N, C-alpha and C positions, 0 to 999 in steps of 0.2 A: 793658676800659672805654673810653670813644670821647670824648673833651675836643674841643667844640664850642668854638669860635671867637666864636662868633656869640652874641651877648648884645641879651636884651632891653630894649629904654630907651625909656621914656616919663614923664612930669612925676611919675608916681605910683612907680614904677620906676626906678632909676636907680643905675650904676653908684657904689659909692664912695667919694668922693672922700678921696685920702689926702692924710692931715696933717703925717704922719712917714717915715720911709724907713728902709726894711729894718735891723734893730738901732741905731736911735736911742734916744737916751735923753728924748725927750722924750715926757711921756703923756698918752695924753687925759683925758678927766673921770672914769674909773673908777680914778683913780691910778697910781702908779709903775708903768711897763711893763717887761716882761721881753721882747721880743719876740727871737727868731732869726733866722736867716739867711732864712726861712721866711715872717717875719713883717713887715708893715705895722702903722702906724697909724693908723683914720683916726676921724670923728667929724661925730656931727650938726652941721648948720649953727644951730643951735640953741643956747641956751645952758643949761644947768641954770636949771631955777624956785629960787630960796634961798628964797626970801619966796609960798611957796602959800597960798592962801586955802583954808581948808578947814573947814567949819563942826562944829561939837564934835560934834554928831549921825555924820557923815559918819566921824568920828574914830574915837568910841564902835564904831561898825558896823563898821569895818575889825576893833578890835581885838576884838571881841566875834566874830567870824568866823575871825581868826586862832586865837584859844584853842580855838574849834571843833575846828581844821581840826591842831590841836596834837595833842588825846589822840584825835579820830576815828584820828590815827596814830597813835600811841601804842598804841592797843588792836589795831591793825592788824598793828604789825613782833614786837608783843611776842604776838603768837600764834603765830610761826613757836618762839617758846625761851622758856619760862616760869623759868629758871633762871641766867642768864648776863644778866652787867654790860649795858647797853643805856644807849648817849648817844647823845645827836644834838639838832639847833639846825631845829624846825618853824618858825622867824623865816627863815632859809636858806632852806629850801624854797618854805617861801608868795613869798619874793620872786625864787627863779627862776624860778617857774611865774606868777608873776604876768608877767615881763616876757614869756617865753611867750607869758601870754593875747592878751597886747598882741598875735600874729602869728596869732592864733586865730577863726577867724567858725566861723555857723553850728551845727549841734549840738556840734559842737567845744570852740567856744567855750563854751556852755548845761552841756555836763558840768565843762569847766574849773573854770566858778565853782559849779557842785555841789558835785563834792569838796574843793575851797580856799574853800564858805562864804563867795564874795565876793556879797554883795546889792550890792552898788553899782555902779550902771551904769558903764560903765572911764573915760566920761568924766570921774569924780567918783573913782573907784577907784584909778587910777593915781598922782592928786594928794596925794589920803588917804597913800599907800604913802610917799610925797616927803618928805611933813608927819614921819610917825611916822619920819622916818631923818632927819630933820631934828632934830630933838625927840632920839633918841635920840646921835647926834654932839653935842648941844648937853649932854649928861653930866656931862664936863670940865671944863667952866669950873665948876660952886660943888667939884668934888673936890680933894683934891692930886693929886701929882705917881708917888703910886701906881696912880691909875686910867686906865687907856685900856680905849676903846669904839671902833673900826674896822670900816662895813660897805665894801665896796666888788661894784661888782654889773661885769661886761663881757662883748659877743658877739665870737664869735670868726666870725665868718665865710667860707667857701669864696670865694677872692677873684676864680674866673670867674663867680660871681653875682649878681643883682643883685638889693635888697632894697628893699623900699615903704621910701617916705621917712615914710611917716606913724607908721612902727611903729616906723621910726629916732629918730624926731621924739620918741616917744612915752617912750622907751631915757634918748634925755638931756636929755629936759628932766626926768621928773621919778626919774629914779633914776642920772644924771649915770654912766651905762655908755660904759663908754670900747668904744672898735668897732674889734678887727685884722681886717685882713684876710693868711686863712694860706693855707698852701697844701694843704687834705684831699686832693684828689683826687692829687697829686703825691708829698707828703709824709706822713702825718699822725702816724706817727710823729714827727717833726721838731717837726709841730702839736703834740702832745702832751705833747711835754716841754716846749712856752713857756708852754699853759697849766698843766700841773703847777708853774712856775717864778714862775707869774703868784700862784697861790694862794698859794706857797710865800713868797712877798714878804709878802701881803698876810694870813697869818694868824703870822709869826712864826716861821716853818718848821716848824709844830705839824702844819699840812695837806700833808706833802714831796710825796705821790702819791696825791694824786685821781683821777686815769684811770689803771688799770690800765694792764699792754703789750694792745696789738691793743684796747683801747677803742672807737680809733676805726678806721676802714676810710676808702677812696677813695671810700666812698658817704655820707661824713659832712656833711654839708650848716653845717650851723650847730650852736656849744656857746654853751649862756647860761649864765655862771657868776658864784654869789655866793661870797664868802669872809666871813666876818663873825670877828675879835678880840674878846676880853675879858678883860683879866689887871685886876683890882681886889682893892685890899688891906678889908679889914675892918677897917669904920668902929669896933671895937673889938676889936683883935686879939686873937688868945687868947696865954695867957700860956704861954711855950714850956718853961716850969722845972716846968711840972701837964701836959705831953705823957708818958703811960705805956701800958705794951703792957696790953692791957685783952679779954674774952672777945668774941669775933664769931662770933653764933651763924647757921648757916646756915640755909639751908627745911628743908629734910631732917632738922634738925635735928641735926646734927655740928656742931663746932666746929671755927671755922677758925684758922688760925694766929693767933694773939697779936695785934688790930690797932693800931697805935701811936694812942690815942687824943688828940686836944687838947678840954683841958677850961674851963668857961666859967660864972663865976659872974655873972650882971650880971641888971638889967632887958632884957626883951625885949619884943617879941608871943608872944604862944602862944594858941592856943586848945586844944580837944579836944572827938572826939566819940565817935558807937559803935563802939566799937574801936580809936582811933587818936588821936596829939593832932599838933601842929605847931608849930614853931619858924619864926623869922624872922630871920634874920641880917641886916642894911645892911653895903654896901658904902661907901669911902668917896664921904663926899659927897650918901649919904642919899639917893639916889635909882633904886640899883637893889638889890636884894637878890636871896639866897638862902630860898625856901621848901624847909623840911624837914620832909617828913609820915611820922611812925614808926605802925608798926601796931603794935597789942599783938599781945601773941604768939598765934602760930594766927590772926593776923585778915588775915596778908597777902592772902592769895587774894579776900576780901570784900570789903575793900577796892579793890583793884586793877579788882575787875571793876564797881566802882562810879564808878572816878576816872575822870572828864569834865568838860567845862568847865563845867556845873555844879555839880559833887560842888566843883571848885577853887573857884568864884567863893561857896560859901556858907565853905571854910573860910578865904578873907583876907575875907569879912567878920564870920569869927567872931573876927579877932584881935584881942587887945586885951592892952597893959603887964601882964606879969609877973615877979617875980624868978624867972629859972632859970636852974640847972646843967645845963648842957649838957655831954655827952659825945661827941665828933665823932669818928670814926674820919678818916684823913690817907686817900688814895686819890686814885691816877689811873687813866682810862681810858682807853686810847691809842688805842682805835678803827681801824675798818679800813672800806677803802671798802665800800661795800650798796647792791645794787640797791634801788630803791622803785615800779620798773617793777608787780611783780604787788601790790604796797600801792594805788597810783592804779586800777589794773584795779579791786581791790576796789571805792574809792568811790564808783566808776562815770563814769571819764576812759577811757572804752575807747577812743576815735572815733580819742582824742590820737594812740594807739599804732596804728591801725588805716590802711595803708599807700594801701586803697583808699577808708577814710571821712576822714580828716582832712581838719580844711580852716584849713590853715594862707597862706592864699593871702594874707592881708593884709601877712604876712612875708616870700613867695618868689612871685612871679606863677606861676601853676597851667602857664605855659607853659613856663616853665623843669624844668616835669616834679613828681611827687607830692612831697612832703616830709611825713617821720610823725615822732613821739617815737622812738627806739630805744631807749634807757632815761633815767635819771632816776635817776642815781648821790651819796652822801652817805658824807661823813665829817666826823668827829667828836674832837675829843679834850680830855677836864678832867683839871687836876688842881686840887687840893685840899689846903689844912695850913694853919699857925698862922696865918696872914700871911693869905691870901686862895685865891685863885681865879682860872685862869689857864684860860681855854676857849678852841675855834678850832673853829667849822666849815666845811664849804664843801661845797656842791650842785652839779652839773652837768647841764646836762638838753640831751640831745644830739638833735639832728635829723639825721636821715637823708634818704635818696630816694633818685633815680634820674636820670638827666641826660635832658633831653626828646628825641623824637624827631628823630634827624638822617639826611639825605638822604645815605646811604653806597652810594657807587658801587664794583662790585665790576668788579675789574682780575685777571684770573687770564691770566695768558703762557701759554698753551698750541697758541702756531701762530708762523707765522717774523713776527717784527719787525725794527722799525729804533731804531737808537739814536744819540744825540747828546750829545756829552763837551763841555758849550761854559762859558765864564767869563758867568755869571750878569749881572753890573754891566751887562757892555757886549753883553752877547749874540753875543758873539762862539761860533763854532764851531770846536773845539778839533780833534774826533774826532767824525766820522761812520762808521756800517756801519750793517747791517743784520742777522740771525741766521736763517739758514733753517731748520738742521739745529744743535742746541745738541750734539750730541755727547756 
């Protein structure tokens, strides 16, 4: 790979301004940084809009679209294996790809919007995401010390490239995304370590290695990252004295090792339908909750096949306060990094992954070479016990590309030549000679 030192710059495409030197603890708007020796921090000149004006209809449209994508993605992911535990954050994936969408155009943007169920035009979509993110951040205000919900976004950019100013402004204004200039070209493993460190910092070390070894290469041009961390106590904690072992029956009818069941006897929102019942457990502050949907014996496949945004809306609408005796197993799903490439292709976002068709020219000018998505990686963690829930997730959209064409001059020394050994600052010739026969 040839490293070009000539960068195209214009009013729309300009090199990122450095805001903090390598290794600095100064943080861009994405939160505390953990840059290593290969990373510098930068930011858009525009501050985040902390009071976006978003009509209620736009907020509703975003929520409906995000929910539809959440269940589309669930159906696509579970199609690979119907028997194992699964946990992921559709919101994290939506945000990471929304930031990517901000740099897309043409059919690439159209396909991404369709796959993600983005029904708002970009100038309304990104402020709606901003308003939603700020609303989530406000949840802690009405809760106690046992509630934490943090969302952070960042762009990791190859430092030799110029990125579109409108794209960077969208990230800064609507996502508060910190921008890190890094050396993918010369030190991709160092950049990978820096990104993993940033994610670990923003997920309380629950996602320590989002990017596996060799997931980044010298062809990486950008990595857009979202990290989300949630740690909340139940509004009504389970009585630990009531926790006891109990049977848990697998899908194949076999019995698992006795599960540790937390028992709950309280009034709670409850609903039932054809082959299922559901209960909602509130967290501290009563602004967030866990909805548990339990299929009747032998009905798991039927309920799962019906599980979509419409089904979900029906369940939540049917919830009503009831006296509930709940036995809920304590569980932890550590999660491993998995690729969402095939799922997004199946949902119709094919051009974004196609080197010849991808249009991310609003992000990186086409004269700097084509850019496309190489992969979308996701990892999540959850732990549920008598006290509450701790969950974390992170998503990385990895943009790859090839260098723009460089005028390379071939120099093959296969005939007699002259040479000089010189002092460069003064131009002094220290030695001069010629070679007619290298022997």
